[in-house]
N, C-alpha and C positions, 0 to 999 in steps of 0.2 A: 052444653054445660059451661064451657069457657065463656061463651057470650053472655050467659046469665050472670056469672061471677063478675065479668068486666062491667056489665050494666049496674050491678049492685055496688061495686067500688066507686064507679063514676057518680052514682046517685048520692052515696055517702059523702064524697068530696064536695059535691055541689051543695049539700045540706050544711056541711061543717065549715066551708070556706067563709061565708058571711059571719058566722059566729066567731071563728078564729080571728078574722080581720077586726071585728068589733072589739074583741078582748084585747088584741094588740094595741088598738087605738085608745081604748079606755084606760089601759094600764099606763101607757106613756103619758096620757093627759093627766091622770091622777098624780103620777110621780112629779110632773112639772109643777102642778098646783101646790104640792106639799113643800116645795122649796121656798125659803123665805124671800120675800119681794124687796124689802127695804134693807139697805146696807150692802147689798152685793154678795155674791158667792165666790170664794176663792176656789180655784181648780188646779189640778195637776194632771197633765195628759201625756200619754206615751203612744206613739204610733210606729208601725213599720211600713215603709213606703217603697214602691217601685219607682225608680228614677230613670228618665230618658233625657239626655242632653245633646243638643246640636251645638257644636262649638266651631268657630272659625278662628284659627290661629294665624297670626301674621307678624311680619317684621317689615322693615322699610322696603323690601323688594318682592316678597312672595306672600301668598296666602294659601292656607290649607284647611280643609274642613274635616271634622271627625264627628261620628255619632257614638256617644258613650251610653252604656246601659249598665244599670246596677241597682243599688238599694240605698236607702237612707233610714237611720234610726233617729226619730225626732222626739224630743221631750219639751214640754211647754208648761208654763205656769202663768196664771193671771187672775183677773177678777171679772165677774159678770155683774153689771149694774142693772138693777130693775128688770132683769130678764130681757134686756134689749141691747146692751152694749158690752162687748168684751174688749178688755185691754190686757196685753200680756207680752211676754218675751219667750223665746224658744232657743234651743240648741239642737243641731242636727249633725250627725256623723255620716258623711256621704262617701260611698265607695263605688266607683264606676270603672268599667274597662271597655276597650274597643279593639277590633282587629282590622287594621288597615295597613297591609303590608307587613308590619310587625306589631307585636302587642304594645298597646299604650294603656296607661292607667292614670286615673285622676282620683285623688283622695283629698278630702277637705273637712275641717271643723268649722261649722257655720253657726253664726249667731244672728238673731234678728228680733225686731219688735213689730207687733201687729195690732190692728184695730179692726173689730168685726161687728156688724149689726146682726142681731139675732131675731129671727121671725118664728114665733111659737105657733105650732100647728098640732092637730089632734094625733097624727101618726108619728111624725118626727119633727124636731126643730131644725131650722135651717140657718146657718151662720155664713154671711158673705162679707168679705173684706179684703184687706191686703196690708202691706207693710214694707219695711226696708230690711236689708240683710248685708252682712259682711262675712268673709271667711278667709282662713289661712290654710294652705294645703300644699300639695306637691303634685307635679305632673311628671310621669315617667314614660319615656319613649326608649325602648330597648333597655340599655343599662345606664341611661342618663336620667338623673333626677333634677328637676328644676322647681324651686320654690314659687308658689303662686299666691298672690293677694287679690281678693275679689270683693266688689261691692255692687249692689243692685237693688231691685225691688221685686215684689211679687203680688199676685192676686190669688185668692183662695175661696173655695166654697166647701162647706162641711155639713153633713147630715148627722144629727145628734139624737140618739134614742135613749131615754132614761130607763134603765133596768130597775133602779130604785131612786130615792131622792138624793142619794149620795154617790151613785155609780151610773155612768152612761157609756154606751158603745158608739163610736164615731167612725164615719167613713168620709174621707176628705180627698180633694184634688186641688192642685195648684199649678200655676205657671210662674216661672222665675226668669227674669231678664237681668243679665249681669255683664259687667266688664271686668277683665282680669289683667293684671300686670305680671308677666312671667320673667323671672331673672334667669335668662338663658342666652347663650350665644346664637341659638337657632331661631327661637321664637321670642318675641318681646311682649305681645299682648294678645288678648282673645276677647271675642264677643260671643255670648251664648244665650240660648233659650232652653230651659229645662221644664219638662212636664213630670209631675209626681202624682202618684195615686196610691192610697193605702188605707189602713184602718187600725184602730186601737181602742183604748179605754181612757176615761177620765174619772178621777176621784174628786168629789166636790166636798169642801170643808166648811 
């Protein structure tokens, strides 16, 4: 009896999977086509991202590496031109911690500008690009807080699925390469590479 039920469920899934995939593809494609082509679309996007940063702190005599892990809240606004090119700006609040001997913490308010090329596809649209960033924040080691100023650049890739002509769900990943100036008696500068991955929604106006 159990084998018969399992075979019935498997047969139903095999029958429904192509139809579900086709419906998913057709819905996204029709929503993409409904969006205006001329004049560009303004968008506002929000994402929650997991953030992982490898940082090398140094002064004139020593160097010390740390692995930070945490999260970033990202908000972006921009314009998509002719369903092909996106230009925009973003703000991110980054909070990361590490455990290396004693607790260390890195917090930053990050600003950036980005340019991305958009490739339209039946299932999801793909946006690939990059940009520049700068941030102001603080590094804490134990009870000592040090102001941090950072600048750098990043590369990103994002999958965009349109739920309607004015709402999309996005999954994105990025790499950020940056250099920091630390106003501290212990550490004076840092080089870091961060990997971020997360998802959110965009509202198209």
